N, C-alpha and C positions, 0 to 999 in steps of 0.2 A: 490182820491189820496191815501186813506187807502189801497185799493186793490193793487195799484201800489207799495206802500211801502212794503206790505207783500210779493208781488212777487219779489221785489228787494232783500229782506232779504233771501227768499228761494233760489234765484239764487246765492247769495253770499255764503250761506251755502253749496249749491251744488258744487261751486268752491272749497271751503275748503275741502269737502269730496274727491274730485278728487285729490287735492294736497296730501292729506293724503294717498290715494291709491298709488300715486307715491313714497311717502316716504317709505311705506311698501315694495314696489317692489324693492327699492334700496338695501336693505339688501340681498335679493336673488340674485340680479344682481352682487353685489360685490363677493358673494360666487361663482357664476358661472364663473366670471373672474379669480378669484384666483385659482380655481380648473380646469380651462380650459374646462368647460362644454359648448361648443358652441351651442348645441341644446337647452339647457335651456336658454342661453343668447338670442338666436333668439326668443324664445317664449316670454320672458320678454320684449324684444324690441317691439314685436307686441302688447303686452298689453299696453306698454307705449305710443305707437302711438295712440291706441284707446282712451286712457285717454287724450292725448294731443288734439285730435280731439274734444272730449267732452268739454274740457276746452275752446277751441276756440269758440264753439257754446255758452257756458255759458257766455263767455266774450262779445260776440256780443249781447246776450240777455240783459245783464246788461247795456251795452251802449244804447240799444234801450229803456230800461226802464228809464234810466236817461234822455234821450231826451224827453220821454213822461212826466215825472215828471216836467221837465223844462217848457214844454208847459203848464201844469196845473198851475204851479206857476207863469206864466206870463213872463218867460224867454225863450220864443221860439226862437230857432236858436242859442242860446248860448250853449257852451260846458260846462256842469256842471260835477262835480266830486262828489264822495261820501263825501270827506272832505268838499266840499262846502255845501252839503246837511246837514252835521252835524252842520256846523256853522250857517245855516239858520233855523234850527229846535229848536231854543232856547225856543220857546213857546210850544213845544211838547216834554216834557222830556222823556216820555216813548219811543216814536219812536226814539228819539235822542240816548238814551241809547242802544236800540237794534241795531241801526246802528253802534254805536261806538264799541260794542262787536263783531258784524259780521265783521267789518273792521279789528279789531285787530286779530281775529282768522284767517282771510284770509291772512293778511300780514305775520303773524307768520308762517303759513303753507307754503306760497310761499317762504319766506326766507329760511326756513329749506330745502325745496326741492332744492333751488338754491345752498346751501352749499353742500348738498349731491351730486348734479350733478357735482360740481367742484371737489369733492373728487373722484368720479367715473371717471371723465375725467383724473385726475392724475394717477389713478390706471391703466386705459387703456393705457396711455402714457408709463408707466413703463413696462406693459406687452408687448407692441410693441418694446420697447428697448431691452427686453430680447429675443424676437424673432429675432431681427436684430443681436444681439450678437451671438445667436445660429447659425444663417446662416453664419456669418463671421467665427465662430469657425470651422464649417464644411468645409467651403471653404479653410481655411488656413491649415487644416489637410491634404488636398489633394494637396496642393501646394508645390513645391520643395523649399528647403531652399534657401534663397537669395544668399548665398555665393557659391553655387555649380553649378549654371546653367548660364554660360556666353555665349553670342552670339559673332559674329564676331567683333562687335565694342566695346567689353569689357564691355558691359552693361548686367545686369542680365535680363534674359528673363521672369522670373516669370511664367515659364511653370507649368502646372498642371500635377501631377504624374498620372500614370495609375490607374486603378481601385483597384488593390491589394496593391500598394505601396511597393511591394517586387520585387527586381530585381533578377530574376532567372537565368540570363545569366552569372553570375560570375563563 
């Protein structure tokens, strides 16, 4: 059981480290979005994907370790959690304290990463809105004014002007 507990703690520390890597990458990601450095953003996204894959593997490993610990403790087949483990380790204060600390660090890192992801999502949404605004602005600069271009049925045609926007036939 002691080796399983040590391995569980190491796995949780590994997850915390991966979340901290994501948090560190987030600053670079924001800068690349703000300064429109798409090549840097692409590289960061690839790094984030590798970290996410690593987190998934560590999470699977943690779940497997919890299943093994449950079997050793006589709760085979039950779905136990780290919180359950903390509650049931009252007679082992050292392991309980280590588990509480590891859980706290992991939860704090995951929460921070979630907040930063939400901020980045909003930043990306604003950047897309700016791109849409620029596209609309460019389209409208090439479009004839609404009051000057009428069709046969007295409705505006909304035609787009030629490339130069200058009428040389006058």
